[in-house]
C-alpha positions in Angstrom: 228.6 34.5 145.0 225.5 32.3 145.2 222.6 31.6 142.8 219.3 33.3 143.0 217.6 30.2 144.2 220.1 29.8 147.0 219.6 33.4 148.0 215.8 32.9 148.1 216.3 29.8 150.3 218.4 31.9 152.7 215.7 34.6 152.9 213.1 31.9 153.6 215.2 30.4 156.4 215.2 33.7 158.4 211.6 34.8 157.9 209.9 35.3 161.2 207.0 33.2 162.4 203.7 34.8 161.4 201.9 36.8 164.1 198.9 38.9 163.7 197.6 42.2 165.0 194.2 43.9 164.9 193.9 47.1 163.0 191.1 49.5 162.1 189.6 48.7 158.7 190.1 52.2 157.5 193.8 51.9 158.3 194.3 48.5 156.7 194.7 49.6 153.0 197.6 47.8 151.4 197.9 45.2 154.2 197.0 41.5 153.9 194.4 39.6 155.8 196.1 37.4 158.4 193.2 34.9 158.5 190.3 33.8 156.4 187.2 35.8 157.0 183.7 34.2 156.8 180.4 35.9 156.2 178.8 36.6 159.6 175.3 36.7 158.0 173.6 36.2 154.7 174.2 38.6 151.8 171.8 40.2 151.2 170.7 39.9 154.8 167.0 40.1 153.8 165.2 40.0 150.5 164.9 43.5 149.1 163.9 45.5 146.0 166.4 46.1 143.2 164.2 48.9 141.8 162.1 51.8 142.7 158.6 50.5 141.8 155.8 48.3 143.2 155.8 45.1 145.1 152.9 42.9 144.1 151.3 40.0 146.0 150.0 38.0 143.0 150.0 37.6 139.3 148.4 39.0 137.1 147.1 42.4 138.0 145.5 44.8 138.5 146.3 45.3 142.2 145.0 47.4 145.0 147.7 49.8 146.3 147.7 49.4 150.1 151.1 50.7 151.5 154.4 52.4 150.9 157.7 50.8 151.8 160.7 53.0 152.2 164.2 51.6 152.8 164.9 50.8 156.5 161.4 49.8 157.6 159.8 46.3 158.2 156.7 46.2 156.0 153.4 44.4 156.6 152.7 41.3 154.5 151.0 41.5 151.1 148.0 39.5 150.2 146.9 38.4 146.8 145.7 41.3 144.7 147.6 43.8 146.8 150.5 46.1 145.9 152.9 48.3 147.8 155.0 51.3 146.6 158.6 50.2 147.3 162.0 51.8 146.9 165.5 50.4 146.0 167.0 48.5 148.9 163.7 48.3 150.9 162.7 45.0 152.5 160.3 43.0 150.4 157.0 42.4 152.1 156.2 38.8 152.9 154.0 37.4 150.1 155.7 39.5 147.3 155.9 37.6 144.0 157.5 40.3 141.9 158.5 44.0 141.7 157.3 46.2 138.9 159.7 49.1 138.0 157.9 52.3 138.4 158.3 53.2 134.7 156.4 50.0 133.8 153.4 50.6 136.0 150.5 53.1 136.2 148.4 54.3 139.1 144.7 54.8 138.7 143.5 56.0 142.0 144.1 53.2 144.4 144.5 50.7 141.6 147.8 49.7 140.1 148.1 48.6 136.5 151.2 47.1 134.9 153.0 44.0 133.6 154.9 41.9 136.2 157.2 38.8 135.7 157.4 36.4 138.7 160.5 36.9 140.9 161.8 39.8 138.8 163.7 42.7 140.4 164.0 41.0 143.8 167.3 40.5 145.5 166.8 37.3 147.5 168.3 36.8 150.9 171.6 34.9 150.7 171.8 34.9 146.9 175.3 36.3 147.0 176.6 34.5 150.1 175.3 32.4 153.0 176.3 32.9 156.6 179.5 31.0 157.2 180.6 31.1 153.5 184.2 32.2 152.8 184.2 36.0 152.4 187.9 36.9 152.1 190.7 34.3 151.9 193.8 34.6 154.2 196.6 36.6 152.6 194.3 38.8 150.5 195.6 42.3 149.7 193.3 44.8 151.3 192.3 47.1 148.5 189.3 49.5 148.3 186.8 46.7 147.2 188.0 44.5 150.1 187.5 47.5 152.5 184.0 48.0 151.1 183.2 44.3 151.7 184.5 44.4 155.2 182.4 47.5 156.0 179.3 46.0 154.3 179.5 43.0 156.8 180.0 45.3 159.8 183.7 44.7 160.4 185.4 47.7 162.0 188.7 45.9 162.6 190.6 43.2 160.8 193.6 40.9 161.7 196.7 41.6 159.6 200.3 40.2 159.9 202.4 42.0 162.4 205.2 43.8 160.6 208.6 44.8 161.8 210.0 48.2 162.6 212.5 49.1 159.8 215.5 51.4 159.8 216.1 52.4 156.2 219.6 53.9 155.8 220.9 55.6 152.6 224.7 55.9 152.3 226.9 58.0 150.2 228.6 61.4 150.5 227.3 62.3 147.0 223.7 62.2 148.1 221.4 65.2 148.4 218.0 65.3 150.0 215.0 66.3 147.9 214.6 70.1 148.1 218.3 70.8 148.6 220.1 73.0 146.2 221.8 71.0 143.3 225.6 70.9 143.5 228.3 69.7 141.2 229.2 66.1 141.8 226.1 65.5 143.9 222.9 63.6 143.0 219.5 63.5 144.7 218.9 60.4 146.9 215.8 58.7 145.4 215.7 55.2 146.8 214.3 55.9 150.2 211.2 57.7 149.0 210.0 54.7 147.0 211.0 52.0 149.5 209.7 53.8 152.5 206.3 54.2 150.8 206.1 50.5 150.0 207.2 49.4 153.5 204.6 51.7 155.1 201.9 50.4 152.8 202.7 46.9 154.1 202.4 48.2 157.6 206.0 48.7 158.6 207.0 51.5 160.8 210.0 53.1 159.0 212.8 55.4 160.2 215.0 57.0 157.6 218.6 57.9 157.9 221.1 59.3 155.4 224.8 58.7 156.1 228.0 59.7 154.4 231.1 57.7 153.8 232.8 58.0 157.1 233.1 54.4 158.5 233.4 55.4 162.1 230.4 57.8 162.1 228.4 55.4 160.0 229.0 52.5 162.3 227.9 54.5 165.3 224.8 55.6 163.5 223.9 52.0 162.4 224.3 50.8 166.0 222.0 53.5 167.3 219.4 52.8 164.6 219.4 49.1 165.2 218.4 49.4 168.9 214.8 50.4 168.1 214.2 48.3 165.0 213.9 44.7 164.0 215.1 45.1 160.4 218.0 47.2 159.1 218.0 48.0 155.4 221.1 49.8 154.1 221.3 51.2 150.6 224.7 51.5 149.0 228.2 50.9 150.4 228.2 47.1 150.1 230.4 46.6 147.0 234.2 46.4 147.1 235.2 50.0 146.6 237.4 52.0 149.0 234.3 53.8 150.4 232.1 50.6 150.7 232.2 50.4 154.5 228.7 49.0 155.4 229.5 45.2 155.4 232.4 45.7 157.7 230.3 47.8 160.0 227.5 45.3 160.3 230.0 42.5 160.8 231.3 44.4 163.8 227.7 44.5 165.1 227.6 40.7 165.3 225.7 40.0 162.1 226.3 36.7 160.5 226.3 37.1 156.7 224.2 34.6 154.9 225.1 35.9 151.5 227.0 38.8 150.0 226.8 38.7 146.2 224.1 36.9 144.1 224.5 35.9 140.5 221.8 38.3 139.2 221.8 41.4 137.1 221.2 44.1 138.3 221.9 43.8 142.0 224.9 41.5 142.3 226.3 43.0 145.6 223.0 42.4 147.6 223.6 41.0 151.1 221.7 39.4 153.9 222.7 39.0 157.6 221.1 38.0 160.9 222.0 38.3 164.6 221.3 35.9 167.4 218.7 38.3 168.8 216.6 37.9 165.6 217.6 41.2 164.0 217.9 41.1 160.2 220.0 43.1 157.8 219.5 43.6 154.1 222.3 45.4 152.2 220.9 46.7 148.9 223.0 48.2 146.1 222.9 52.0 145.8 222.0 52.2 142.1 218.3 52.9 141.9 217.3 50.1 139.5 219.4 47.6 141.5 217.9 48.8 144.7 214.3 48.4 143.6 214.9 45.0 142.0 216.7 43.5 145.0 214.1 45.0 147.3 211.4 43.3 145.2 213.1 40.0 145.1 214.4 39.6 148.6 213.0 42.2 151.1 209.5 41.8 149.8 209.7 38.0 150.2 211.0 38.4 153.8 208.0 40.6 154.5 205.6 37.9 153.2 205.0 39.2 149.7 205.2 35.8 147.9 204.4 36.8 144.4 204.5 33.7 142.1 206.6 33.3 139.0 204.5 32.5 136.0 205.4 31.2 132.6 205.3 33.5 129.6 206.6 34.1 126.1 209.1 36.8 125.5 208.0 39.3 122.9 211.4 39.9 121.2 215.0 38.5 121.1 217.1 39.0 124.2 220.9 38.6 124.6 222.1 38.1 128.2 225.6 39.3 128.9 227.8 37.1 131.1 226.6 34.2 133.3 224.2 36.0 135.6 220.4 35.7 135.4 218.8 39.0 134.4 215.8 40.5 136.1 214.4 43.0 133.7 211.5 45.5 134.2 208.7 44.2 131.9 205.0 44.4 131.0 202.8 41.4 130.7 199.9 41.2 128.2 199.7 38.4 125.6 203.5 38.1 126.0 206.3 39.2 128.3 207.7 42.5 127.1 211.1 43.3 128.7 212.3 46.9 128.7 215.7 47.9 127.4 217.4 49.8 130.2 220.6 51.9 130.1 222.0 50.4 133.3 221.5 49.6 136.9 221.4 53.4 137.7 218.5 54.0 135.3 215.3 53.9 137.3 213.4 55.3 134.3 213.6 51.8 132.9 211.1 50.6 135.4 208.6 53.5 134.8 205.2 52.2 133.8 206.1 48.5 134.0 204.1 45.9 135.8 206.8 43.5 137.0 210.0 41.6 136.3 211.0 39.2 133.6 213.5 36.5 134.7 215.8 35.6 131.8 218.6 33.1 132.3 220.1 33.1 128.9 219.7 34.3 125.3 216.2 34.1 124.0 214.4 34.3 120.6 211.0 36.0 120.3 208.4 33.5 121.5 210.8 31.6 123.8 209.8 30.8 127.4 210.7 33.2 130.2 209.4 33.7 133.8 207.5 36.8 135.0 206.4 38.1 138.4 204.5 41.3 139.2 206.0 44.0 141.3 205.2 43.3 145.0 203.4 46.6 145.6 200.5 45.7 143.3 197.4 43.6 144.0 197.7 39.9 143.6 
């Protein structure tokens, strides 16, 4: 059994070199930008009106109303003493010194009367960004605001890290698929739904398999799944019980085991292996809380989700049992608030939490602990 830090170092040593692919902006939600993106033009690209109202060519008034400027057109210049009806987003006529909101002005025939303040209600070209300024840093999670920014600057495609094809394999004769009839001694398999969704959000192509506890059939199925995938993730079957056959099966498939057992709670049986052809195997425990914790700590890091550990203060006393570091579902506000969980099987303990607290010993309220967000959130 190795330490958490040793396990992280092992994961880092097998991470693939970063390559990028181009994808449609509308299909990029949840991915990360592979490269820094700079503004291809000023923002705003031209000076425009922030209000429905009147552009005026001098101060003070009154002004002679000479034109109307809807959005999308290129207006004629304004001279001193002239005004133009203008609408939100429309290009400001050359010579404009201010825009008067329509509720602050009054038309009297062709004469406009109102109070104007110099440079008010004008969005000046480049006031937000100049051409060539950094728009989106490399490694940024592509969320709806990022998508809106990309679209606003005319991007229809974006470079994102290339992600592997993943075979996600759930093991256990006791498992039922969602929708099947409940049966005594059986439980519904729940890990693959969550992990598949996260992997797909990151851009992985995922194939799901569900296997029983027959080592021969299981080994054949794993060999078949590995052929079309770069990463194999098994869930369950990696401990030391009579029906824990997965480690022996992957060893027979020429995987070199980098670790099998890490001094953490939950998730002690977690394993990592690689082959000479670059294929990678993660063996996750079958208990749901253990599976999602080890996925967040190790698989996410392999996939490039390098969420930092930050210092915090624990909100209440905590007693660690044994000599393993504990990784506890937690909330972060003004303090780190760890959840009490029933056990490694109890996924309800993670419901509504924002991340994990890392606790390496007993703590009093206010003592220092580390915290990291779950890897599926925005950074």
